[in-house]
C-alpha positions as CSV (number, residue, x, y, z in Angstrom):
1,M,42.6,232.6,95.3
2,I,45.1,230.6,97.5
3,N,44.9,231.2,101.2
4,T,47.0,234.1,102.5
5,D,48.8,232.0,105.1
6,I,49.8,229.5,102.4
7,L,51.2,232.4,100.2
8,K,53.1,233.8,103.2
9,D,54.6,230.4,103.9
10,A,55.6,229.8,100.3
11,A,57.4,233.2,100.3
12,K,59.7,232.3,103.1
13,S,63.4,232.0,102.2
14,V,63.9,229.0,104.5
15,H,61.6,226.0,104.9
16,Y,62.4,223.8,107.9
17,D,62.8,220.1,107.7
18,M,60.2,219.4,110.5
19,P,57.3,221.6,111.7
20,G,58.2,223.2,115.1
21,I,61.9,222.6,114.8
22,P,63.6,225.6,113.1
23,V,66.4,223.7,111.3
24,S,67.1,223.0,107.7
25,I,69.9,220.7,106.4
26,S,70.2,220.3,102.6
27,R,72.5,219.8,99.6
28,H,72.3,222.0,96.5
29,I,73.7,222.0,93.0
30,L,74.1,225.5,91.5
31,S,73.0,224.4,88.0
32,E,69.6,223.8,89.5
33,Y,69.1,227.5,89.6
34,P,68.3,229.7,86.6
35,G,71.5,231.2,85.2
36,M,73.4,229.4,87.9
37,R,72.5,232.1,90.4
38,T,70.3,231.7,93.5
39,L,67.5,234.1,94.4
40,L,68.5,236.7,97.0
41,S,68.0,235.7,100.6
42,C,67.7,237.7,103.8
43,H,66.5,235.7,106.8
44,R,66.8,235.3,110.5
45,E,68.5,231.9,110.3
46,V,72.2,231.4,110.7
47,S,73.8,229.4,107.9
48,W,76.9,227.2,107.6
49,V,77.8,226.4,104.0
50,L,80.3,223.8,102.9
51,V,81.5,223.5,99.3
52,L,81.6,219.8,98.5
53,E,82.7,220.1,94.8
54,G,83.8,223.0,92.7
55,S,83.8,226.6,93.7
56,M,81.4,229.5,93.7
57,N,80.9,233.2,94.4
58,W,78.9,234.6,97.3
59,F,77.7,238.2,97.4
60,I,76.9,239.3,101.0
61,N,75.9,242.8,102.0
62,G,77.7,244.2,99.0
63,Q,80.8,242.1,99.5
64,S,82.1,239.4,97.2
65,V,83.5,236.2,98.7
66,I,85.0,233.3,96.7
67,L,84.6,229.8,98.1
68,E,86.8,227.0,96.9
69,Q,86.2,223.2,97.5
70,N,86.0,222.4,101.2
71,D,85.8,226.0,102.2
72,I,83.2,226.8,104.9
73,L,81.2,230.0,105.2
74,M,79.1,231.0,108.2
75,V,76.5,233.6,107.2
76,R,75.0,235.6,110.1
77,P,71.4,236.5,110.6
78,D,69.8,239.1,108.3
79,A,72.6,239.3,105.9
80,I,71.6,240.0,102.3
81,H,73.1,237.3,100.1
82,Y,73.0,235.3,96.9
83,V,75.3,232.8,95.2
84,Y,76.4,232.7,91.6
85,A,78.8,230.5,89.5
86,R,82.5,231.1,89.0
87,K,83.5,230.9,85.3
88,N,80.2,229.3,84.5
89,E,81.2,226.1,86.4
90,D,78.8,224.0,88.5
91,C,79.1,223.6,92.3
92,L,77.8,221.2,94.8
93,Y,77.4,222.5,98.3
94,A,75.6,221.8,101.6
95,C,73.8,224.1,104.0
96,V,73.1,223.8,107.7
97,L,70.6,226.5,108.9
98,F,69.0,227.2,112.2
99,N,66.9,229.9,113.8
100,P,68.6,231.5,116.8
101,K,65.4,231.2,118.8
102,L,66.3,227.5,119.1
103,L,69.0,228.5,121.6
104,K,67.1,231.1,123.7
105,S,65.8,228.9,126.5
106,N,68.5,230.3,128.8
107,E,68.8,234.0,128.3
108,M,72.1,234.4,130.1
109,I,73.9,231.7,128.1
110,Y,72.4,233.2,124.9
111,T,73.4,236.8,125.7
112,E,76.9,236.0,127.0
113,Y,78.1,233.2,124.7
114,I,75.9,232.8,121.6
115,E,74.8,236.3,120.6
116,P,78.4,237.6,120.3
117,V,79.1,234.9,117.7
118,L,75.9,235.6,115.7
119,N,76.3,239.4,115.7
120,H,80.0,240.2,116.1
121,D,80.5,243.9,115.3
122,G,78.0,243.7,112.4
123,V,80.3,241.6,110.2
124,P,77.9,239.6,108.0
125,Y,79.9,236.4,107.5
126,I,82.9,234.3,108.6
127,H,85.1,232.6,106.0
128,I,86.7,229.4,107.4
129,N,89.3,227.4,105.6
130,V,92.2,225.1,106.1
131,R,94.4,227.9,107.5
132,D,92.2,228.1,110.6
133,K,93.2,225.7,113.3
134,E,89.5,225.0,114.1
135,Y,88.8,224.1,110.5
136,G,89.2,220.3,110.8
137,R,86.8,219.9,113.6
138,I,84.2,222.4,112.1
139,L,84.4,220.4,108.8
140,D,83.9,217.1,110.7
141,L,80.9,218.5,112.5
142,I,79.1,219.8,109.4
143,K,79.7,216.5,107.6
144,Q,78.4,214.6,110.5
145,I,75.2,216.7,110.6
146,I,74.6,216.1,106.9
147,K,75.3,212.4,107.3
148,D,72.9,212.1,110.2
149,K,70.1,213.9,108.3
150,E,70.6,211.7,105.2
151,N,70.7,208.5,107.3
152,A,67.5,209.5,108.9
153,I,65.8,210.0,105.5
154,R,67.0,206.5,104.3
155,K,65.6,204.9,107.5
156,K,62.4,207.0,107.3
157,S,63.0,208.2,110.8
158,F,63.6,211.5,112.6
159,P,67.2,212.8,113.1
160,D,68.6,212.8,116.6
161,Y,68.1,216.5,117.4
162,L,69.6,216.2,120.8
163,M,72.8,215.1,119.1
164,F,72.4,217.9,116.6
165,M,72.2,220.5,119.4
166,S,75.5,219.2,120.9
167,Y,77.0,219.7,117.4
168,L,75.5,223.1,117.1
169,Y,76.9,224.4,120.4
170,E,80.4,223.2,119.4
171,L,80.1,224.7,116.0
172,L,79.2,228.1,117.5
173,S,82.1,227.9,120.0
174,L,84.7,227.0,117.3
175,T,83.3,229.5,114.8
176,G,83.4,232.2,117.4
177,K,87.2,231.6,117.9
178,V,87.7,232.0,114.1
179,S,85.6,235.1,114.2
180,V,87.7,236.9,116.8
181,R,90.9,236.4,114.8
182,N,89.3,237.2,111.4
183,R,87.6,240.3,112.6
184,E,91.0,242.0,113.1
185,M,91.8,241.5,109.4
186,L,88.6,243.3,108.2
187,L,88.8,246.9,107.2
188,P,86.1,249.3,108.3
189,G,84.7,249.5,104.8
190,D,84.1,245.7,104.8
191,I,81.4,245.8,107.5
192,S,78.2,247.2,106.0
193,G,76.9,249.7,103.5
194,A,74.8,252.7,104.6
195,D,72.0,251.6,102.4
196,I,71.7,248.1,103.8
197,D,68.7,248.7,106.1
198,V,66.8,250.4,103.2
199,Q,67.5,247.4,101.0
200,K,66.3,245.0,103.6
201,H,63.1,247.0,104.0
202,M,62.4,246.9,100.3
203,I,63.0,243.2,100.1
204,S,60.6,242.6,103.0
205,Y,58.0,244.8,101.3
206,I,58.2,242.8,98.1
207,Q,58.0,239.5,99.9
208,E,54.9,240.6,101.7
209,Y,53.1,242.3,98.8
210,Y,54.3,240.2,95.8
211,P,50.7,238.8,95.2
212,T,49.5,242.4,94.5
213,S,50.1,244.7,91.5
214,L,53.3,246.2,92.7
215,T,55.0,248.9,90.7
216,L,58.5,250.4,90.8
217,D,57.0,253.5,92.4
218,D,55.4,251.3,95.2
219,I,58.7,249.7,96.0
220,A,60.6,253.0,96.2
221,M,57.8,254.7,98.2
222,S,57.7,251.9,100.7
223,A,61.3,252.9,101.8
224,G,60.6,256.7,101.4
225,I,63.2,257.1,98.6
226,S,63.2,258.1,94.9
227,V,62.9,255.6,92.1
228,S,66.5,256.4,91.0
229,T,67.9,255.7,94.5
230,C,65.8,252.5,94.7
231,C,67.3,251.2,91.5
232,R,70.8,252.2,92.6
233,I,70.5,250.3,95.9
234,F,69.2,247.2,94.1
235,K,72.0,247.3,91.6
236,K,74.5,247.6,94.5
237,Y,73.3,244.7,96.6
238,L,71.6,242.4,94.1
239,N,73.1,243.4,90.7
240,Q,69.5,243.5,89.2
241,S,66.6,245.9,89.0
242,P,63.8,246.0,91.6
243,V,61.3,244.7,89.0
244,D,63.6,241.9,87.9
245,Y,63.9,240.8,91.5
246,L,60.1,241.0,92.0
247,N,59.5,238.8,89.0
248,A,62.1,236.3,90.0
249,F,60.7,236.1,93.5
250,R,57.2,235.6,92.1
251,M,58.5,232.8,89.9
252,E,60.4,231.0,92.7
253,T,57.3,231.2,94.9
254,A,55.1,229.8,92.1
255,K,57.5,227.0,91.5
256,Y,57.5,226.1,95.2
257,L,53.7,226.0,95.2
258,L,53.7,223.8,92.1
259,E,56.0,221.4,93.8
260,T,54.3,221.3,97.2
261,T,50.6,221.8,96.6
262,T,47.9,220.6,94.2
263,Y,46.4,224.0,93.4
264,P,45.6,224.5,89.7
265,V,48.5,226.2,87.7
266,G,46.3,229.2,86.8
267,E,45.4,229.8,90.4
268,I,49.0,229.6,91.5
269,A,50.0,232.1,88.8
270,S,47.3,234.6,89.6
271,S,47.9,234.3,93.4
272,C,51.6,235.1,92.8
273,G,50.9,238.3,91.0
274,F,50.8,237.1,87.3
275,K,47.9,238.6,85.5
276,H,48.2,236.6,82.2
277,M,48.6,232.8,82.2
278,S,50.3,232.9,78.7
279,Y,53.0,235.3,80.0
280,F,53.5,233.2,83.2
281,S,53.9,230.0,81.2
282,K,56.3,231.6,78.7
283,E,58.5,233.1,81.4
284,F,58.4,230.0,83.5
285,R,59.7,227.9,80.7
286,L,62.5,230.4,79.8
287,R,63.6,230.4,83.5
288,Y,63.4,226.7,84.4
289,N,63.5,225.0,81.0
290,K,60.2,223.3,81.9
291,T,56.6,224.1,81.7
292,P,54.7,224.6,85.0
293,K,52.9,221.2,84.4
294,E,56.2,219.4,83.8
295,V,57.4,220.6,87.3
296,R,54.7,218.4,88.8
297,T,55.5,215.2,86.8
């Protein structure tokens, strides 16, 4: 079996660009994901998302948000979210993520200036577009961060993270100003559902115990609720069943291990909770339109 630490690392929602620096900068195409829908994420990182081409739907803590080309979304820590296509159309988008611990060297600055932006009244996201006066500068900063990362890759060097930190502080300051204005337009019902903490607990449980023989009863019991309540909450926040999410999570983790390690396919399948290799191979091909071995070629 694969080492437990490796399995835990593979199960993470966010993989950083460099060890020891909790930052991830990337581009994505929605058609890369099965059914043009990403797997649900819930992580400690803060995200800025910029739509480069097309449009897409975001589902965040039970709320739907439509992003058009050049729209920007800041997703706050621990928000449950996934992305799916609008009208079955593709979308190219960029993500800038960082872990708040990166900014905690000075506790007073973090508490007084940064934390209010990251956790403003429990609202899980900030939608930024051309109507916001800070939009132009926020757009320029995100594009510069992406450009610097891609230039560093071409030069086979490391990005200038000191410059990145200066961009990051400015992004937070400008986003905070947008947040204060937009917060006044949100209705109380827009903030958070009563079941959100239960959903987060069940997601964490699945992500920790996915290699084992989990059942629907196990998932519900982990949160101290009935099976019917468990299924209702998953439908509310993920629009899928607990078992469907478990299997999708196992598949995504297996795919990541296939792409980043040299472990045998059978060992990866069994370590991710699949008991039968034939079932794993069949479902993998249906989901990704490739066999597990083809992922490695």
